[in-house]
N, C-alpha and C positions, 0 to 999 in steps of 0.2 A: 655774333654767336656761331655757331657753329661750323668748324672743321672736322673734319672726319673723324679727330681724337674724339670730339665731341658726340658720337652717334654711336646710344652702345647700343646694339641691336641684338633683339631679344635672342637666344641660345639656340631656338627653335625654327628660329628663320632666317638665320645666316645660310645666306647662299654656300657657302662654304661645304654646311652640313646638309644641304639637299642630294647636295650632288655624288652624299658618302654612299660607299653601296651600302648594298638593307644586309640587314642583319639572319638573317637565317637557323632557325635550331636542333638541331643537335636530331632530334626523330623525323623534321622535314627533309636533312639530307641520307639518314637514313631509307626510308619512306621512298628518295628519290633515285638511291643506290638500289633497292630491293626492285624499284621495279625495272628499270636498265634492262637485271639482270632477271627479271620472265621474260622479258619484250624479246628477247637477244637468243634466249627459252625456246619462244613461241616462235621463232621465226625457224631458227635452228630445224624446230619438234617439223614446219609446215617442210626445208627443203628435204630434210632429210625420208618426209613420206614418203613429198614427189618421186625421189632418186628410185623408191622403192621401188613404186607403184612402177618403175617407166620399167625397171631390172628386172619386174616378172610377169609382164603384159605378155611376153611373145608363152612365159608356159604357163599363163589361164587354156590357153590355147593351145597347146601339146596336152592338157591331162586333157579335155574335155572333148578332142581328137581322140587318145588313148581312151577314156572311159566310152563312148559313140565304142573305140572299135572292141574289146569287152564285154561290154555289152550284148551287141552283135553276136556275137561267140555265149556266153551266158545264152544268151534265148534260143539261139541253135541247136545246143543241145541239151537244155532245161525247162522245164517247165515252172511256169511261175514269175520267170521278168518280164512282165509286161511293164510300160512303163509307165505308162496315166495311172499305174494303181502306188507304181513306188512317188511319184511325185505327188500323189493326194493324198499317203501318208504321212513325206517329205513337208505337204503346206496344212496339214491341218496340226505338228508339230510343232510346225516353225510360229504356230499359231497361239497355240498352249504354251512354251515358254516367250512369248515374243509377244502378246498381245496388241493390238493393233500398228505393226512395227513393218511400213508398207516395203517391198520390197524390187528392186523394178526386171533383177532375174535369178532361174530360176538354176543352175547348169549341175549336172553330172558330171562328176570329177574321177570316182574311183565303183569299180565292182569288183569286186574278189568273194569268185563262185568256185566254191572248194567245194572236195564230196559230197554226194548227198546235198540236202538239203539248209539241218540247220546252223549249220553256221555261215549260208548268206551271206553275202553285206554291200552296203552300199554307201554312197557319200555322195549326196547332196552339200551342195555348196549358193548361197543364197547372196545376192549382191545387191544392197536398197543402194537406194538417191544419192547418198548422200558418201560412196563408198566406203559403207560401214559393214560385212558381213556376218553371215554363220552359217556355221559347216551344222549338219542332219545325219546321221546316220539311223543306219536303218539296216532293220537285223528285219529275216525270214524269220518266225513265225508258224510252222502248219502253211500253208497256202496264200497267206498274206503276207503285212512288210507294215512294222510297226520297228517306231524309232528307238534307237536306248540311247540318245545322249543327244546332244541339240551343243553346243562349240557359242 
């Protein structure tokens, strides 16, 4: 009874069939390709952000030093340049435009002291714990400061 020719295995249980490559649908291939492209863009984005942060590291310090010097000059020549009241106005503007957003630092980065007081401007940069930034431009209205815009 039975040699190899008399053994008829079921086609789905044949050993040759079990090592055949898996059939992948076209949709699965497209989804894998899209996922791979997305992953590449994500990694390249992180690399670009880190490179930008490294290149701008010195410019932040320079902008803050320059703004501090301009602030000192403006405060010496004109009344109304009170840093505490300016920071309070910037904090209020941040709370109104980005409620609940927590920031780590608030830097004065630009002082624009023009003749008179109606065109005076100051810009603060708020930096969050996650590196997110918000620029607050203050304008002088009479003897107080108010937010002109928050970016």
